[in-house]
CHARMM-style PDB file with segment names, atoms N, HN, CA, C and O in Angstrom:
ATOM      1  N   MET     1       0.762  -1.173   0.087  1.00  0.00      PROA
ATOM      2  CA  MET     1      -0.166  -0.268  -0.290  1.00  0.00      PROA
ATOM      3  C   MET     1       0.766   1.298  -0.024  1.00  0.00      PROA
ATOM      4  O   MET     1       1.654   1.430   0.819  1.00  0.00      PROA
ATOM      5  N   GLY     2       0.327   2.272  -0.891  1.00  0.00      PROA
ATOM      6  HN  GLY     2      -0.394   2.165  -1.575  1.00  0.00      PROA
ATOM      7  CA  GLY     2       1.220   3.367  -0.885  1.00  0.00      PROA
ATOM      8  C   GLY     2       0.714   4.312   0.528  1.00  0.00      PROA
ATOM      9  O   GLY     2      -0.097   3.975   1.390  1.00  0.00      PROA
ATOM     10  N   PRO     3       1.468   5.548   0.423  1.00  0.00      PROA
ATOM     11  CA  PRO     3       1.070   6.415   1.639  1.00  0.00      PROA
ATOM     12  C   PRO     3      -0.303   6.924   1.230  1.00  0.00      PROA
ATOM     13  O   PRO     3      -0.744   7.038   0.086  1.00  0.00      PROA
ATOM     14  N   GLY     4      -0.945   7.232   2.486  1.00  0.00      PROA
ATOM     15  HN  GLY     4      -0.587   7.140   3.415  1.00  0.00      PROA
ATOM     16  CA  GLY     4      -2.396   7.819   2.114  1.00  0.00      PROA
ATOM     17  C   GLY     4      -3.443   6.699   2.291  1.00  0.00      PROA
ATOM     18  O   GLY     4      -4.557   6.774   2.808  1.00  0.00      PROA
ATOM     19  N   ALA     5      -2.653   5.373   1.596  1.00  0.00      PROA
ATOM     20  HN  ALA     5      -1.748   5.312   1.176  1.00  0.00      PROA
ATOM     21  CA  ALA     5      -3.645   4.374   1.557  1.00  0.00      PROA
ATOM     22  C   ALA     5      -4.359   3.666   2.626  1.00  0.00      PROA
ATOM     23  O   ALA     5      -3.924   3.745   3.774  1.00  0.00      PROA
ATOM     24  N   PHE     6      -5.309   3.048   2.390  1.00  0.00      PROA
ATOM     25  HN  PHE     6      -5.662   2.983   1.457  1.00  0.00      PROA
ATOM     26  CA  PHE     6      -5.765   2.221   3.605  1.00  0.00      PROA
ATOM     27  C   PHE     6      -6.344   0.814   3.032  1.00  0.00      PROA
ATOM     28  O   PHE     6      -6.551   0.523   1.854  1.00  0.00      PROA
ATOM     29  N   SER     7      -6.550   0.018   4.201  1.00  0.00      PROA
ATOM     30  HN  SER     7      -6.383   0.254   5.158  1.00  0.00      PROA
ATOM     31  CA  SER     7      -7.120  -1.461   3.901  1.00  0.00      PROA
ATOM     32  C   SER     7      -8.421  -1.382   3.277  1.00  0.00      PROA
ATOM     33  O   SER     7      -9.195  -0.517   3.686  1.00  0.00      PROA
ATOM     34  N   THR     8      -8.789  -2.189   2.311  1.00  0.00      PROA
ATOM     35  HN  THR     8      -8.160  -2.892   1.978  1.00  0.00      PROA
ATOM     36  CA  THR     8     -10.135  -2.073   1.627  1.00  0.00      PROA
ATOM     37  C   THR     8     -10.804  -3.017   2.541  1.00  0.00      PROA
ATOM     38  O   THR     8     -11.929  -3.276   2.115  1.00  0.00      PROA
ATOM     39  N   ASN     9     -10.556  -3.555   3.516  1.00  0.00      PROA
ATOM     40  HN  ASN     9      -9.642  -3.345   3.862  1.00  0.00      PROA
ATOM     41  CA  ASN     9     -11.212  -4.497   4.396  1.00  0.00      PROA
ATOM     42  C   ASN     9     -11.945  -3.639   5.680  1.00  0.00      PROA
ATOM     43  O   ASN     9     -11.724  -3.793   6.881  1.00  0.00      PROA
ATOM     44  N   LEU    10     -12.777  -2.799   5.105  1.00  0.00      PROA
ATOM     45  HN  LEU    10     -12.956  -2.674   4.129  1.00  0.00      PROA
ATOM     46  CA  LEU    10     -13.328  -2.156   6.301  1.00  0.00      PROA
ATOM     47  C   LEU    10     -14.055  -2.483   6.973  1.00  0.00      PROA
ATOM     48  O   LEU    10     -14.897  -3.090   6.311  1.00  0.00      PROA
ATOM     49  N   LEU    11     -14.447  -2.474   8.507  1.00  0.00      PROA
ATOM     50  HN  LEU    11     -13.764  -1.981   9.045  1.00  0.00      PROA
ATOM     51  CA  LEU    11     -15.231  -2.683   9.249  1.00  0.00      PROA
ATOM     52  C   LEU    11     -16.727  -2.379   8.775  1.00  0.00      PROA
ATOM     53  O   LEU    11     -17.108  -1.286   8.354  1.00  0.00      PROA
ATOM     54  N   VAL    12     -17.429  -3.406   8.898  1.00  0.00      PROA
ATOM     55  HN  VAL    12     -17.120  -4.294   9.239  1.00  0.00      PROA
ATOM     56  CA  VAL    12     -18.912  -3.330   8.350  1.00  0.00      PROA
ATOM     57  C   VAL    12     -19.999  -3.065   9.473  1.00  0.00      PROA
ATOM     58  O   VAL    12     -20.283  -4.053  10.151  1.00  0.00      PROA
ATOM     59  N   LEU    13     -20.636  -1.903   9.765  1.00  0.00      PROA
ATOM     60  HN  LEU    13     -20.406  -1.100   9.214  1.00  0.00      PROA
ATOM     61  CA  LEU    13     -21.357  -1.576  10.989  1.00  0.00      PROA
ATOM     62  C   LEU    13     -22.501  -2.785  10.966  1.00  0.00      PROA
ATOM     63  O   LEU    13     -23.143  -3.179   9.993  1.00  0.00      PROA
ATOM     64  N   ASP    14     -22.546  -3.180  12.136  1.00  0.00      PROA
ATOM     65  HN  ASP    14     -22.024  -2.860  12.927  1.00  0.00      PROA
ATOM     66  CA  ASP    14     -23.662  -4.344  12.234  1.00  0.00      PROA
ATOM     67  C   ASP    14     -24.466  -4.184  13.688  1.00  0.00      PROA
ATOM     68  O   ASP    14     -25.193  -5.077  14.122  1.00  0.00      PROA
ATOM     69  N   GLY    15     -24.243  -2.976  14.350  1.00  0.00      PROA
ATOM     70  HN  GLY    15     -23.652  -2.250  13.997  1.00  0.00      PROA
ATOM     71  CA  GLY    15     -25.105  -2.587  15.147  1.00  0.00      PROA
ATOM     72  C   GLY    15     -24.599  -2.886  16.637  1.00  0.00      PROA
ATOM     73  O   GLY    15     -25.098  -2.299  17.597  1.00  0.00      PROA
ATOM     74  N   LYS    16     -23.501  -3.908  16.783  1.00  0.00      PROA
ATOM     75  HN  LYS    16     -23.095  -4.385  16.004  1.00  0.00      PROA
ATOM     76  CA  LYS    16     -22.996  -4.512  17.707  1.00  0.00      PROA
ATOM     77  C   LYS    16     -21.553  -3.717  17.842  1.00  0.00      PROA
ATOM     78  O   LYS    16     -21.016  -3.760  18.949  1.00  0.00      PROA
ATOM     79  N   ASN    17     -20.894  -2.994  16.776  1.00  0.00      PROA
ATOM     80  HN  ASN    17     -21.330  -2.960  15.877  1.00  0.00      PROA
ATOM     81  CA  ASN    17     -19.842  -2.557  16.722  1.00  0.00      PROA
ATOM     82  C   ASN    17     -19.740  -1.309  16.372  1.00  0.00      PROA
ATOM     83  O   ASN    17     -18.845  -0.972  15.597  1.00  0.00      PROA
ATOM     84  N   TRP    18     -20.668  -0.371  16.896  1.00  0.00      PROA
ATOM     85  HN  TRP    18     -21.395  -0.645  17.525  1.00  0.00      PROA
ATOM     86  CA  TRP    18     -20.568   1.071  16.572  1.00  0.00      PROA
ATOM     87  C   TRP    18     -19.291   1.827  17.245  1.00  0.00      PROA
ATOM     88  O   TRP    18     -18.767   2.624  16.467  1.00  0.00      PROA
ATOM     89  N   SER    19     -18.799   1.760  18.284  1.00  0.00      PROA
ATOM     90  HN  SER    19     -19.224   1.112  18.916  1.00  0.00      PROA
ATOM     91  CA  SER    19     -17.490   2.430  18.505  1.00  0.00      PROA
ATOM     92  C   SER    19     -16.484   2.210  17.706  1.00  0.00      PROA
ATOM     93  O   SER    19     -15.969   3.126  17.064  1.00  0.00      PROA
ATOM     94  N   ARG    20     -16.024   0.809  17.634  1.00  0.00      PROA
ATOM     95  HN  ARG    20     -16.442   0.065  18.155  1.00  0.00      PROA
ATOM     96  CA  ARG    20     -14.979   0.558  16.659  1.00  0.00      PROA
ATOM     97  C   ARG    20     -15.081   1.138  15.241  1.00  0.00      PROA
ATOM     98  O   ARG    20     -14.133   1.610  14.614  1.00  0.00      PROA
ATOM     99  N   TRP    21     -16.513   1.031  14.759  1.00  0.00      PROA
ATOM    100  HN  TRP    21     -17.283   0.648  15.269  1.00  0.00      PROA
ATOM    101  CA  TRP    21     -16.656   1.458  13.291  1.00  0.00      PROA
ATOM    102  C   TRP    21     -16.512   3.050  13.159  1.00  0.00      PROA
ATOM    103  O   TRP    21     -15.950   3.646  12.240  1.00  0.00      PROA
ATOM    104  N   CYS    22     -17.221   3.674  14.418  1.00  0.00      PROA
ATOM    105  HN  CYS    22     -17.677   3.190  15.164  1.00  0.00      PROA
ATOM    106  CA  CYS    22     -17.183   5.187  14.476  1.00  0.00      PROA
ATOM    107  C   CYS    22     -15.616   5.427  14.536  1.00  0.00      PROA
ATOM    108  O   CYS    22     -15.261   6.171  13.622  1.00  0.00      PROA
ATOM    109  N   VAL    23     -14.831   5.109  15.156  1.00  0.00      PROA
ATOM    110  HN  VAL    23     -15.120   4.504  15.898  1.00  0.00      PROA
ATOM    111  CA  VAL    23     -13.199   5.273  15.225  1.00  0.00      PROA
ATOM    112  C   VAL    23     -12.656   5.240  13.626  1.00  0.00      PROA
ATOM    113  O   VAL    23     -11.945   6.027  13.002  1.00  0.00      PROA
ATOM    114  N   GLN    24     -13.224   4.142  13.296  1.00  0.00      PROA
ATOM    115  HN  GLN    24     -13.801   3.502  13.804  1.00  0.00      PROA
ATOM    116  CA  GLN    24     -12.489   3.787  11.813  1.00  0.00      PROA
ATOM    117  C   GLN    24     -13.007   4.856  10.990  1.00  0.00      PROA
ATOM    118  O   GLN    24     -12.132   5.440  10.353  1.00  0.00      PROA
ATOM    119  N   MET    25     -14.069   5.231  10.843  1.00  0.00      PROA
ATOM    120  HN  MET    25     -14.781   4.756  11.360  1.00  0.00      PROA
ATOM    121  CA  MET    25     -14.312   6.101   9.762  1.00  0.00      PROA
ATOM    122  C   MET    25     -14.027   7.717  10.371  1.00  0.00      PROA
ATOM    123  O   MET    25     -14.202   8.574   9.505  1.00  0.00      PROA
ATOM    124  N   LYS    26     -13.768   8.048  11.224  1.00  0.00      PROA
ATOM    125  HN  LYS    26     -13.625   7.351  11.928  1.00  0.00      PROA
ATOM    126  CA  LYS    26     -13.186   8.950  11.666  1.00  0.00      PROA
ATOM    127  C   LYS    26     -11.806   9.093  11.033  1.00  0.00      PROA
ATOM    128  O   LYS    26     -11.355   9.984  10.314  1.00  0.00      PROA
ATOM    129  N   ALA    27     -11.364   8.185  11.410  1.00  0.00      PROA
ATOM    130  HN  ALA    27     -11.730   7.461  11.994  1.00  0.00      PROA
ATOM    131  CA  ALA    27      -9.963   8.184  10.890  1.00  0.00      PROA
ATOM    132  C   ALA    27      -9.737   8.201   9.528  1.00  0.00      PROA
ATOM    133  O   ALA    27      -8.672   8.698   9.162  1.00  0.00      PROA
ATOM    134  N   ILE    28     -10.570   7.729   8.613  1.00  0.00      PROA
ATOM    135  HN  ILE    28     -11.435   7.324   8.910  1.00  0.00      PROA
ATOM    136  CA  ILE    28     -10.609   7.602   7.191  1.00  0.00      PROA
ATOM    137  C   ILE    28     -11.090   8.985   6.442  1.00  0.00      PROA
ATOM    138  O   ILE    28     -10.674   9.519   5.414  1.00  0.00      PROA
ATOM    139  N   PHE    29     -12.054   9.328   7.294  1.00  0.00      PROA
ATOM    140  HN  PHE    29     -12.392   8.894   8.130  1.00  0.00      PROA
ATOM    141  CA  PHE    29     -12.525  10.902   6.708  1.00  0.00      PROA
ATOM    142  C   PHE    29     -11.597  11.869   7.189  1.00  0.00      PROA
ATOM    143  O   PHE    29     -11.275  12.760   6.403  1.00  0.00      PROA
ATOM    144  N   GLY    30     -11.171  11.862   8.179  1.00  0.00      PROA
ATOM    145  HN  GLY    30     -11.432  11.138   8.818  1.00  0.00      PROA
ATOM    146  CA  GLY    30     -10.166  12.756   8.524  1.00  0.00      PROA
ATOM    147  C   GLY    30      -8.800  12.644   7.478  1.00  0.00      PROA
ATOM    148  O   GLY    30      -8.345  13.574   6.812  1.00  0.00      PROA
ATOM    149  N   SER    31      -8.336  11.382   7.526  1.00  0.00      PROA
ATOM    150  HN  SER    31      -8.706  10.627   8.067  1.00  0.00      PROA
ATOM    151  CA  SER    31      -7.113  11.329   6.588  1.00  0.00      PROA
ATOM    152  C   SER    31      -7.645  11.739   5.032  1.00  0.00      PROA
ATOM    153  O   SER    31      -6.789  11.827   4.151  1.00  0.00      PROA
ATOM    154  N   GLN    32      -8.805  11.942   4.764  1.00  0.00      PROA
ATOM    155  HN  GLN    32      -9.500  11.871   5.479  1.00  0.00      PROA
ATOM    156  CA  GLN    32      -9.010  12.398   3.350  1.00  0.00      PROA
ATOM    157  C   GLN    32      -9.483  13.959   3.487  1.00  0.00      PROA
ATOM    158  O   GLN    32      -9.849  14.577   2.488  1.00  0.00      PROA
ATOM    159  N   ASP    33      -9.458  14.446   4.544  1.00  0.00      PROA
ATOM    160  HN  ASP    33      -9.160  13.944   5.356  1.00  0.00      PROA
ATOM    161  CA  ASP    33      -9.695  15.838   4.733  1.00  0.00      PROA
ATOM    162  C   ASP    33     -11.334  16.223   4.484  1.00  0.00      PROA
ATOM    163  O   ASP    33     -11.740  17.361   4.250  1.00  0.00      PROA
ATOM    164  N   VAL    34     -12.012  15.245   4.568  1.00  0.00      PROA
ATOM    165  HN  VAL    34     -11.682  14.320   4.758  1.00  0.00      PROA
ATOM    166  CA  VAL    34     -13.638  15.615   4.536  1.00  0.00      PROA
ATOM    167  C   VAL    34     -14.439  15.439   5.761  1.00  0.00      PROA
ATOM    168  O   VAL    34     -15.657  15.596   5.844  1.00  0.00      PROA
ATOM    169  N   ALA    35     -13.665  15.112   6.662  1.00  0.00      PROA
ATOM    170  HN  ALA    35     -12.676  14.984   6.595  1.00  0.00      PROA
ATOM    171  CA  ALA    35     -14.157  14.891   8.181  1.00  0.00      PROA
ATOM    172  C   ALA    35     -15.671  16.020   8.109  1.00  0.00      PROA
ATOM    173  O   ALA    35     -16.868  15.736   8.086  1.00  0.00      PROA
ATOM    174  N   LYS    36     -14.972  17.317   8.088  1.00  0.00      PROA
ATOM    175  HN  LYS    36     -13.999  17.548   8.106  1.00  0.00      PROA
ATOM    176  CA  LYS    36     -16.076  18.744   8.301  1.00  0.00      PROA
ATOM    177  C   LYS    36     -17.190  18.434   7.573  1.00  0.00      PROA
ATOM    178  O   LYS    36     -18.324  18.488   8.050  1.00  0.00      PROA
ATOM    179  N   ILE    37     -16.907  18.067   6.293  1.00  0.00      PROA
ATOM    180  HN  ILE    37     -15.986  18.023   5.906  1.00  0.00      PROA
ATOM    181  CA  ILE    37     -18.180  18.002   5.266  1.00  0.00      PROA
ATOM    182  C   ILE    37     -18.971  16.973   5.770  1.00  0.00      PROA
ATOM    183  O   ILE    37     -20.174  17.191   5.626  1.00  0.00      PROA
ATOM    184  N   VAL    38     -18.615  15.655   6.452  1.00  0.00      PROA
ATOM    185  HN  VAL    38     -17.638  15.478   6.569  1.00  0.00      PROA
ATOM    186  CA  VAL    38     -19.331  14.784   6.676  1.00  0.00      PROA
ATOM    187  C   VAL    38     -20.189  15.018   7.817  1.00  0.00      PROA
ATOM    188  O   VAL    38     -21.312  14.560   8.026  1.00  0.00      PROA
ATOM    189  N   LYS    39     -19.429  15.871   8.588  1.00  0.00      PROA
ATOM    190  HN  LYS    39     -18.516  16.243   8.418  1.00  0.00      PROA
ATOM    191  CA  LYS    39     -20.232  16.293   9.851  1.00  0.00      PROA
ATOM    192  C   LYS    39     -21.267  17.078   9.806  1.00  0.00      PROA
ATOM    193  O   LYS    39     -22.292  16.912  10.467  1.00  0.00      PROA
ATOM    194  N   GLU    40     -21.003  18.206   8.827  1.00  0.00      PROA
ATOM    195  HN  GLU    40     -20.170  18.341   8.290  1.00  0.00      PROA
ATOM    196  CA  GLU    40     -21.723  19.216   8.600  1.00  0.00      PROA
ATOM    197  C   GLU    40     -22.560  19.766   7.513  1.00  0.00      PROA
ATOM    198  O   GLU    40     -23.500  20.558   7.577  1.00  0.00      PROA
ATOM    199  N   GLY    41     -21.895  19.043   6.276  1.00  0.00      PROA
ATOM    200  HN  GLY    41     -21.131  18.399   6.224  1.00  0.00      PROA
ATOM    201  CA  GLY    41     -22.499  19.072   5.092  1.00  0.00      PROA
ATOM    202  C   GLY    41     -21.923  20.491   4.211  1.00  0.00      PROA
ATOM    203  O   GLY    41     -21.517  21.465   4.845  1.00  0.00      PROA
ATOM    204  N   PHE    42     -21.935  20.484   3.108  1.00  0.00      PROA
ATOM    205  HN  PHE    42     -22.265  19.692   2.594  1.00  0.00      PROA
ATOM    206  CA  PHE    42     -21.839  21.427   2.135  1.00  0.00      PROA
ATOM    207  C   PHE    42     -22.593  22.998   2.796  1.00  0.00      PROA
ATOM    208  O   PHE    42     -23.743  22.863   3.214  1.00  0.00      PROA
ATOM    209  N   PRO    43     -22.142  24.031   2.861  1.00  0.00      PROA
ATOM    210  CA  PRO    43     -22.715  25.398   3.249  1.00  0.00      PROA
ATOM    211  C   PRO    43     -24.026  25.572   2.092  1.00  0.00      PROA
ATOM    212  O   PRO    43     -23.915  24.994   1.010  1.00  0.00      PROA
ATOM    213  N   ALA    44     -25.072  26.275   2.348  1.00  0.00      PROA
ATOM    214  HN  ALA    44     -25.163  26.744   3.226  1.00  0.00      PROA
ATOM    215  CA  ALA    44     -25.808  26.566   1.639  1.00  0.00      PROA
ATOM    216  C   ALA    44     -25.510  27.803   0.597  1.00  0.00      PROA
ATOM    217  O   ALA    44     -25.102  28.893   0.998  1.00  0.00      PROA
ATOM    218  N   LEU    45     -25.696  27.586  -0.420  1.00  0.00      PROA
ATOM    219  HN  LEU    45     -26.028  26.701  -0.745  1.00  0.00      PROA
ATOM    220  CA  LEU    45     -25.161  28.939  -1.590  1.00  0.00      PROA
ATOM    221  C   LEU    45     -26.212  30.019  -1.555  1.00  0.00      PROA
ATOM    222  O   LEU    45     -25.884  31.204  -1.595  1.00  0.00      PROA
ATOM    223  N   GLY    46     -27.556  29.606  -1.476  1.00  0.00      PROA
ATOM    224  HN  GLY    46     -27.823  28.643  -1.444  1.00  0.00      PROA
ATOM    225  CA  GLY    46     -28.722  30.660  -1.790  1.00  0.00      PROA
ATOM    226  C   GLY    46     -28.981  30.555  -3.031  1.00  0.00      PROA
ATOM    227  O   GLY    46     -28.446  29.732  -3.773  1.00  0.00      PROA
ATOM    228  N   LYS    47     -29.801  31.358  -3.355  1.00  0.00      PROA
ATOM    229  HN  LYS    47     -30.235  32.027  -2.752  1.00  0.00      PROA
ATOM    230  CA  LYS    47     -30.801  31.242  -4.668  1.00  0.00      PROA
ATOM    231  C   LYS    47     -29.844  31.654  -6.055  1.00  0.00      PROA
ATOM    232  O   LYS    47     -30.048  31.074  -7.122  1.00  0.00      PROA
ATOM    233  N   SER    48     -28.910  32.589  -5.937  1.00  0.00      PROA
ATOM    234  HN  SER    48     -28.744  33.060  -5.070  1.00  0.00      PROA
ATOM    235  CA  SER    48     -28.193  33.026  -7.197  1.00  0.00      PROA
ATOM    236  C   SER    48     -26.918  33.354  -6.661  1.00  0.00      PROA
ATOM    237  O   SER    48     -26.625  34.522  -6.406  1.00  0.00      PROA
ATOM    238  N   PRO    49     -25.957  32.180  -6.429  1.00  0.00      PROA
ATOM    239  CA  PRO    49     -24.587  32.611  -5.645  1.00  0.00      PROA
ATOM    240  C   PRO    49     -23.845  33.112  -6.973  1.00  0.00      PROA
ATOM    241  O   PRO    49     -24.013  32.842  -8.162  1.00  0.00      PROA
ATOM    242  N   THR    50     -23.030  33.884  -6.346  1.00  0.00      PROA
ATOM    243  HN  THR    50     -22.894  34.104  -5.380  1.00  0.00      PROA
ATOM    244  CA  THR    50     -21.713  34.311  -7.514  1.00  0.00      PROA
ATOM    245  C   THR    50     -20.711  33.454  -7.529  1.00  0.00      PROA
ATOM    246  O   THR    50     -20.426  32.779  -6.540  1.00  0.00      PROA
ATOM    247  N   ASP    51     -20.052  33.389  -8.689  1.00  0.00      PROA
ATOM    248  HN  ASP    51     -20.284  33.937  -9.493  1.00  0.00      PROA
ATOM    249  CA  ASP    51     -18.952  32.550  -9.269  1.00  0.00      PROA
ATOM    250  C   ASP    51     -17.914  32.559  -7.846  1.00  0.00      PROA
ATOM    251  O   ASP    51     -17.437  31.540  -7.348  1.00  0.00      PROA
ATOM    252  N   GLU    52     -17.741  33.698  -7.436  1.00  0.00      PROA
ATOM    253  HN  GLU    52     -18.129  34.526  -7.841  1.00  0.00      PROA
ATOM    254  CA  GLU    52     -17.092  33.898  -6.282  1.00  0.00      PROA
ATOM    255  C   GLU    52     -17.175  32.915  -5.055  1.00  0.00      PROA
ATOM    256  O   GLU    52     -16.247  32.411  -4.423  1.00  0.00      PROA
ATOM    257  N   GLN    53     -18.407  32.791  -4.902  1.00  0.00      PROA
ATOM    258  HN  GLN    53     -19.161  33.200  -5.415  1.00  0.00      PROA
ATOM    259  CA  GLN    53     -19.009  32.052  -3.591  1.00  0.00      PROA
ATOM    260  C   GLN    53     -19.144  30.590  -4.082  1.00  0.00      PROA
ATOM    261  O   GLN    53     -19.369  29.705  -3.256  1.00  0.00      PROA
ATOM    262  N   LYS    54     -19.031  30.340  -5.246  1.00  0.00      PROA
ATOM    263  HN  LYS    54     -18.849  31.058  -5.917  1.00  0.00      PROA
ATOM    264  CA  LYS    54     -19.213  28.948  -5.823  1.00  0.00      PROA
ATOM    265  C   LYS    54     -17.614  28.193  -5.367  1.00  0.00      PROA
ATOM    266  O   LYS    54     -17.445  27.037  -4.979  1.00  0.00      PROA
ATOM    267  N   VAL    55     -16.704  29.129  -5.539  1.00  0.00      PROA
ATOM    268  HN  VAL    55     -16.841  30.068  -5.855  1.00  0.00      PROA
ATOM    269  CA  VAL    55     -15.246  28.477  -5.777  1.00  0.00      PROA
ATOM    270  C   VAL    55     -14.955  27.470  -4.563  1.00  0.00      PROA
ATOM    271  O   VAL    55     -14.525  26.370  -4.912  1.00  0.00      PROA
ATOM    272  N   PRO    56     -15.137  27.696  -3.107  1.00  0.00      PROA
ATOM    273  CA  PRO    56     -14.719  26.751  -2.197  1.00  0.00      PROA
ATOM    274  C   PRO    56     -15.941  25.239  -2.117  1.00  0.00      PROA
ATOM    275  O   PRO    56     -15.741  24.136  -1.610  1.00  0.00      PROA
ATOM    276  N   THR    57     -17.056  25.716  -2.760  1.00  0.00      PROA
ATOM    277  HN  THR    57     -17.218  26.613  -3.173  1.00  0.00      PROA
ATOM    278  CA  THR    57     -17.891  24.376  -2.586  1.00  0.00      PROA
ATOM    279  C   THR    57     -17.183  23.642  -3.842  1.00  0.00      PROA
ATOM    280  O   THR    57     -16.816  22.481  -3.661  1.00  0.00      PROA
ATOM    281  N   ASN    58     -16.967  24.244  -5.107  1.00  0.00      PROA
ATOM    282  HN  ASN    58     -17.265  25.188  -5.254  1.00  0.00      PROA
ATOM    283  CA  ASN    58     -16.700  23.499  -6.111  1.00  0.00      PROA
ATOM    284  C   ASN    58     -15.548  22.909  -5.870  1.00  0.00      PROA
ATOM    285  O   ASN    58     -15.610  21.695  -6.065  1.00  0.00      PROA
ATOM    286  N   LYS    59     -14.184  23.422  -5.408  1.00  0.00      PROA
ATOM    287  HN  LYS    59     -14.134  24.408  -5.250  1.00  0.00      PROA
ATOM    288  CA  LYS    59     -13.174  22.896  -5.054  1.00  0.00      PROA
ATOM    289  C   LYS    59     -13.188  21.659  -4.187  1.00  0.00      PROA
ATOM    290  O   LYS    59     -12.538  20.647  -4.446  1.00  0.00      PROA
ATOM    291  N   THR    60     -14.063  21.831  -3.025  1.00  0.00      PROA
ATOM    292  HN  THR    60     -14.591  22.653  -2.814  1.00  0.00      PROA
ATOM    293  CA  THR    60     -14.025  20.484  -2.181  1.00  0.00      PROA
ATOM    294  C   THR    60     -14.828  19.374  -2.851  1.00  0.00      PROA
ATOM    295  O   THR    60     -14.612  18.189  -2.600  1.00  0.00      PROA
ATOM    296  N   ARG    61     -15.884  19.843  -3.823  1.00  0.00      PROA
ATOM    297  HN  ARG    61     -16.059  20.806  -4.027  1.00  0.00      PROA
ATOM    298  CA  ARG    61     -16.575  18.616  -4.454  1.00  0.00      PROA
ATOM    299  C   ARG    61     -15.413  17.979  -5.569  1.00  0.00      PROA
ATOM    300  O   ARG    61     -15.451  16.794  -5.902  1.00  0.00      PROA
ATOM    301  N   ARG    62     -14.691  18.653  -5.934  1.00  0.00      PROA
ATOM    302  HN  ARG    62     -14.660  19.615  -5.663  1.00  0.00      PROA
ATOM    303  CA  ARG    62     -13.347  18.083  -7.041  1.00  0.00      PROA
ATOM    304  C   ARG    62     -12.619  17.258  -6.015  1.00  0.00      PROA
ATOM    305  O   ARG    62     -12.358  16.109  -6.372  1.00  0.00      PROA
ATOM    306  N   LYS    63     -12.295  17.570  -4.982  1.00  0.00      PROA
ATOM    307  HN  LYS    63     -12.507  18.503  -4.692  1.00  0.00      PROA
ATOM    308  CA  LYS    63     -11.249  17.029  -3.831  1.00  0.00      PROA
ATOM    309  C   LYS    63     -11.942  15.844  -3.629  1.00  0.00      PROA
ATOM    310  O   LYS    63     -11.324  14.820  -3.918  1.00  0.00      PROA
ATOM    311  N   ILE    64     -13.385  15.695  -3.087  1.00  0.00      PROA
ATOM    312  HN  ILE    64     -13.887  16.527  -2.852  1.00  0.00      PROA
ATOM    313  CA  ILE    64     -13.848  14.354  -3.086  1.00  0.00      PROA
ATOM    314  C   ILE    64     -13.908  13.553  -4.161  1.00  0.00      PROA
ATOM    315  O   ILE    64     -13.827  12.336  -3.990  1.00  0.00      PROA
ATOM    316  N   ALA    65     -14.049  14.062  -5.371  1.00  0.00      PROA
ATOM    317  HN  ALA    65     -14.115  15.051  -5.509  1.00  0.00      PROA
ATOM    318  CA  ALA    65     -14.191  13.109  -6.488  1.00  0.00      PROA
ATOM    319  C   ALA    65     -13.139  12.668  -6.812  1.00  0.00      PROA
ATOM    320  O   ALA    65     -13.144  11.654  -7.511  1.00  0.00      PROA
ATOM    321  N   GLU    66     -12.026  13.199  -6.469  1.00  0.00      PROA
ATOM    322  HN  GLU    66     -12.021  14.022  -5.902  1.00  0.00      PROA
ATOM    323  CA  GLU    66     -10.579  12.857  -6.670  1.00  0.00      PROA
ATOM    324  C   GLU    66     -10.232  11.785  -5.669  1.00  0.00      PROA
ATOM    325  O   GLU    66      -9.264  11.124  -6.045  1.00  0.00      PROA
ATOM    326  N   GLN    67     -10.700  11.435  -4.575  1.00  0.00      PROA
ATOM    327  HN  GLN    67     -11.487  11.971  -4.269  1.00  0.00      PROA
ATOM    328  CA  GLN    67     -10.356  10.361  -3.612  1.00  0.00      PROA
ATOM    329  C   GLN    67     -10.249   9.154  -4.553  1.00  0.00      PROA
ATOM    330  O   GLN    67     -10.957   8.997  -5.548  1.00  0.00      PROA
ATOM    331  N   PRO    68      -9.136   8.187  -4.064  1.00  0.00      PROA
ATOM    332  CA  PRO    68      -9.286   7.095  -4.701  1.00  0.00      PROA
ATOM    333  C   PRO    68     -10.515   6.191  -3.934  1.00  0.00      PROA
ATOM    334  O   PRO    68     -10.756   6.461  -2.757  1.00  0.00      PROA
ATOM    335  N   SER    69     -11.169   5.279  -4.512  1.00  0.00      PROA
ATOM    336  HN  SER    69     -10.973   5.059  -5.468  1.00  0.00      PROA
ATOM    337  CA  SER    69     -12.201   4.428  -4.406  1.00  0.00      PROA
ATOM    338  C   SER    69     -11.609   3.040  -3.836  1.00  0.00      PROA
ATOM    339  OT1 SER    69     -12.357   2.082  -3.644  1.00  0.00      PROA
TER     340      SER     69
END
């Protein structure tokens, strides 16, 4: 495995392993720099956002899309 990679054998949430699963998901989301988005969601842009207002959201969406599967 290369740097930043993680095992594809992820723990499956089965209702009995919440604590361990939660820790694993926080670690994965944190390493991918998306934990804040998972927790808080994307900020609302309003009805007619300007291009300048769209930049942070667009950058974040591209960053998420670029994450290895």
